[in-house]
C-alpha positions in Angstrom: 0.0 0.0 0.0 1.0 3.7 -0.3 2.1 5.4 2.9 3.8 8.7 3.7 7.1 8.1 5.4 9.5 10.6 7.0 12.9 9.1 6.6 14.8 11.9 8.3 14.8 15.6 8.9 13.5 17.3 5.7 13.4 13.9 3.9 10.0 12.4 3.2 7.7 11.0 0.6 5.2 8.4 -0.4 6.5 4.8 -0.3 5.1 1.3 -1.0 5.0 -0.5 2.3 3.4 -3.8 3.5 -0.3 -3.4 4.4 -1.2 -3.8 8.1 -2.7 -7.0 9.4 -5.2 -6.8 12.3 -3.8 -8.4 15.4 -5.8 -9.6 18.3 -8.1 -6.8 19.5 -7.3 -4.7 16.5 -9.0 -3.6 13.2 -7.6 -2.5 9.9 -9.2 0.7 8.6 -9.3 1.9 5.0 -8.3 5.5 5.6 -10.3 8.2 3.8 -9.0 11.5 5.1 -6.4 12.7 7.6 -5.4 16.1 8.9 -2.0 17.7 8.9 -0.9 18.9 12.4 1.9 21.1 13.7 3.3 17.9 15.3 3.7 16.4 11.8 5.6 19.5 10.7 8.0 19.1 13.7 8.7 15.5 12.8 9.5 16.7 9.2 11.9 19.4 10.4 13.4 17.3 13.1 12.3 19.6 15.9 9.9 17.2 17.5 11.0 16.6 21.1 10.1 12.9 21.0 12.9 12.4 18.5 15.4 13.7 21.0 14.2 11.9 24.1 13.9 8.5 22.6 10.1 8.2 22.3 10.2 8.3 18.4 12.8 7.6 15.7 13.1 7.8 12.0 11.7 6.5 9.8 8.3 7.4 11.0 4.8 7.2 9.5 2.7 10.2 10.7 -1.0 10.9 10.8 -3.2 11.1 13.9 -6.3 13.1 12.8 -8.1 10.6 10.6 -11.3 8.9 9.5 -12.1 5.8 7.5 -14.0 2.5 7.3 -13.2 -0.7 9.1 -12.0 -3.2 6.4 -11.0 -6.2 8.6 -10.9 -7.3 12.2 -8.6 -9.4 14.4 -9.4 -12.1 16.9 -11.7 -11.0 19.7 -13.2 -8.0 17.9 -16.9 -7.7 17.4 -17.8 -8.2 13.8 -20.3 -5.3 14.0 -17.3 -3.0 13.4 -16.9 -4.3 9.9 -17.9 -1.6 7.4 -18.4 1.1 10.0 -17.1 4.6 9.6 -14.8 5.4 12.4 -12.2 7.6 14.0 -10.1 6.9 17.1 -8.0 8.3 19.9 -4.3 9.2 19.4 -3.2 8.1 22.9 -3.1 4.3 23.1 -2.6 3.2 26.6 -1.6 -0.2 27.7 -5.1 -0.9 29.0 -3.9 -2.7 32.2 -2.0 -0.2 34.4 -3.7 1.8 37.2 -3.9 5.0 35.0 -5.6 3.1 32.2 -8.0 1.4 34.6 -8.8 4.8 36.1 -9.7 6.3 32.7 -6.3 8.1 32.3 -5.0 6.0 29.4 -3.8 9.2 27.7 -1.1 9.6 30.3 -0.2 5.9 30.5 3.6 5.6 31.0 3.6 2.8 28.5 1.4 4.3 25.8 2.0 4.5 22.2 0.7 7.5 20.2 -0.7 6.9 16.7 1.8 8.3 14.2 3.8 10.0 17.0 5.2 7.8 19.8 6.5 4.3 20.2 6.6 3.3 16.6 2.9 2.9 16.0 2.4 3.7 12.2 0.0 6.6 11.6 -3.0 7.2 9.3 -1.4 9.1 6.5 -1.5 5.9 4.5 -4.1 3.9 2.6 -4.7 1.7 5.7 -4.0 1.8 9.4 -4.2 -0.8 12.2 -5.9 0.4 15.3 -7.1 -1.1 18.7 -10.8 -1.7 18.5 -11.3 -0.7 22.2 -10.3 2.9 21.3 -12.5 3.3 18.1 -15.3 5.8 17.9 -18.1 5.2 15.4 -19.3 8.1 13.3 -22.9 8.8 12.5 -23.9 9.8 9.0 -24.1 13.4 10.0 -20.4 13.4 10.6 -18.9 13.1 7.1 -15.2 12.6 6.3 -14.3 16.2 6.6 -15.8 16.4 10.1 -14.4 13.0 10.9 -10.9 14.1 10.3 -11.5 17.1 12.6 -12.7 15.1 15.6 -9.3 14.6 17.1 -8.4 18.4 17.2 -11.9 19.1 18.2 -11.6 16.8 21.2 -8.6 18.7 22.4 -10.5 21.9 22.2 -13.6 20.5 23.9 -11.5 19.3 26.8 -10.0 22.8 27.1 -13.4 24.4 27.3 -14.5 21.9 29.9 -11.4 22.7 31.9 -12.4 26.4 31.8 -15.7 25.5 33.5 -17.6 28.2 31.5 -21.1 29.4 32.3 -23.4 31.1 29.9 -22.5 34.8 29.6 -18.9 34.3 30.8 -16.2 36.2 28.9 -13.3 34.0 27.7 -10.1 34.9 26.0 -8.3 32.4 23.8 -4.6 33.0 23.1 -3.6 31.8 19.7 -6.1 31.8 16.7 -4.7 28.7 15.1 -6.6 25.4 14.6 -6.9 24.5 18.2 -7.5 28.1 19.3 -10.4 28.6 16.8 -11.9 25.3 17.8 -11.7 26.3 21.5 -13.5 29.5 20.5 -16.2 27.6 18.7 -16.9 25.2 21.6 -16.8 28.1 24.1 -19.3 30.0 22.0 -21.5 26.9 21.8 -21.4 26.8 25.6 -22.8 30.3 25.7 -19.7 32.3 26.4 -18.6 35.6 24.9 -15.4 34.8 23.1 -12.4 36.9 22.2 -9.1 35.8 20.7 -5.6 37.3 20.8 -2.8 36.7 18.4 -0.4 38.2 15.9 -1.8 40.3 13.1 -1.4 37.6 10.5 -3.4 35.2 8.3 -4.7 33.2 11.2 -6.1 36.3 13.0 -7.6 37.5 9.7 -9.4 34.2 9.3 -10.7 34.2 12.9 -12.2 37.6 12.3 -14.5 36.1 9.7 -16.1 33.7 12.2 -18.2 36.2 14.2 -16.5 36.1 17.6 -16.8 39.1 19.9 -13.3 40.3 19.0 -9.9 39.2 17.6 -7.1 41.4 18.9 -3.3 41.8 19.0 -1.7 42.1 22.4 -1.4 45.8 22.0 -5.1 46.2 21.1 -6.5 43.8 23.8 -9.3 45.5 25.7 -9.2 45.5 29.5 -12.0 43.2 30.3 -12.7 40.9 33.3 -11.7 37.5 31.7 -13.6 34.7 33.4 -11.3 32.2 31.7 -8.1 32.4 29.6 -7.2 29.5 27.4 -3.6 29.5 26.1 -3.7 27.6 22.7 -0.5 29.2 21.4 3.1 28.0 21.1 4.6 31.2 22.4 6.8 30.7 25.5 5.7 34.1 26.9 1.9 33.6 26.8 1.4 31.0 29.6 2.5 33.7 32.1 0.4 36.3 30.2 -2.7 34.1 30.6 -2.2 34.1 34.4 -1.7 37.9 34.4 -4.9 38.5 32.5 -7.4 36.2 34.1 -9.7 37.4 36.8 -8.9 36.4 40.4 -10.7 33.3 41.5 -11.2 32.1 37.9 -9.5 29.6 35.5 -6.5 29.4 33.2 -6.3 26.5 30.8 -3.0 25.6 29.1 -3.3 23.5 26.0 -0.6 25.0 23.7 3.0 23.8 24.0 6.0 26.1 23.4 9.2 24.9 21.8 11.1 26.1 24.8 10.3 26.2 28.6 7.6 28.6 29.5 7.7 30.1 33.1 4.8 30.8 35.3 5.0 32.7 38.7 3.3 30.4 41.1 3.1 33.3 43.6 0.7 35.0 41.3 -1.2 31.7 40.8 -1.7 31.5 44.6 -2.3 35.2 45.3 -5.0 35.4 42.6 -6.5 32.1 43.8 -6.6 30.9 40.2 -7.4 27.3 39.1 -4.8 26.1 36.6 -5.7 23.3 34.2 -3.4 21.5 31.8 -4.9 19.6 28.8 -3.0 16.8 27.0 -4.8 15.2 24.0 -8.4 14.7 22.9 -9.0 11.6 25.1 -12.2 12.0 26.9 -13.4 14.6 24.4 -14.0 12.6 21.3 -17.6 11.5 21.9 -18.7 15.0 22.9 -17.0 16.4 19.8 -18.7 13.8 17.5 -22.1 14.8 19.1 -21.5 18.5 18.7 -20.5 18.1 15.0 -23.5 15.8 14.4 -26.0 18.2 15.8 -24.4 21.2 14.0 -23.8 22.9 17.4 -20.2 23.3 16.2 -19.3 23.5 12.5 -15.5 23.4 12.0 -15.6 23.0 8.2 -14.3 26.5 7.5 -11.0 25.6 9.1 -10.1 23.3 6.2 -8.3 25.4 3.6 -7.4 22.7 1.1 -7.5 19.0 0.5 -4.5 17.3 -1.2 -3.3 13.8 -2.0 -0.5 12.0 -0.3 2.0 13.0 -3.0 1.5 16.7 -2.1 2.1 16.3 1.6 5.9 16.7 1.6 5.6 20.2 0.1 3.0 21.2 2.7 5.3 20.0 5.5 8.1 22.0 4.0 6.0 25.2 4.2 4.3 25.4 0.8 0.6 26.4 0.9 -1.5 24.9 -1.9 -2.2 27.6 -4.5 -5.9 27.1 -4.3 -6.0 27.1 -0.5 -8.7 29.0 1.3 -8.1 31.2 4.4 -8.5 28.4 7.0 -5.4 27.0 8.9 -6.0 23.3 8.3 -4.8 21.1 5.4 -6.4 17.8 4.8 -5.1 14.8 2.9 -7.5 12.5 1.0 -5.4 9.4 0.7 -7.7 8.0 -2.0 -6.7 10.7 -4.5 -4.6 9.3 -7.3 -1.0 10.3 -7.4 -0.1 13.1 -9.9 0.9 11.6 -13.3 
């Protein structure tokens, strides 16, 4: 089958590889569509931290935002999965440790991460093997475009839940990229008044088209009582800024990750009596995201700027934007598209 393989820093392309076989408890999925994430870019450039701490190594097959149809099943898997449209979690815990048994499989010390950690091949390929216990079925209302947006949406939904918003609350989202805009969408669906802050760039211009209360630069940001601040950026300075801005007694949620350590003054955290929440992964948010997409409560389709084939992915990871791309931040790959002749 065809799969996208990163052989080393700035060296990647489509290769013919052996198709997966469903082991016990697994299924094999015919992949329809997968999203491209900042993590994928970091693997391409060699900046991804997992490459440096031993959790990942080249060659690597990326892809963790995906949807497809179950084509085959392994021993012990319910045959009802055959032919179903599905997506799945990125964080694949061992299933037997105390964290997994407690519902915290996304922080399992022995976890693999699809297309990211522990050598588990990802979904930017014609097929992917996946544990049946972590599958999520998709209703007809959630088509392939939405299905490939469930994983980033799950991250955003967990961030909004962490903010504990009430209708009428005023929330500030730092970083108007894919996750930041999704956080803003879920916060608006929860009844909050939503503002975003970022650089004056393409991402901010796109966010301004979506009808939020305001999209600001740091210099323009109004002095409002922020009931919650969600940092969805990758800027090392903004975690501390989030704590500075939030109202005393309220909540800060950190879901973005900077490339270098970001420092927070815990004296301010205590003196402002702020609740601090960290969010890792979509685990626990996938079912809620599927329901929100199916009902139309949240519609993330505008985020998808372009859909390419596998053969166009290397250029995108190298920083090229498809010439026909719309204003949104997300690029999708339809792995069924034929390679360019």
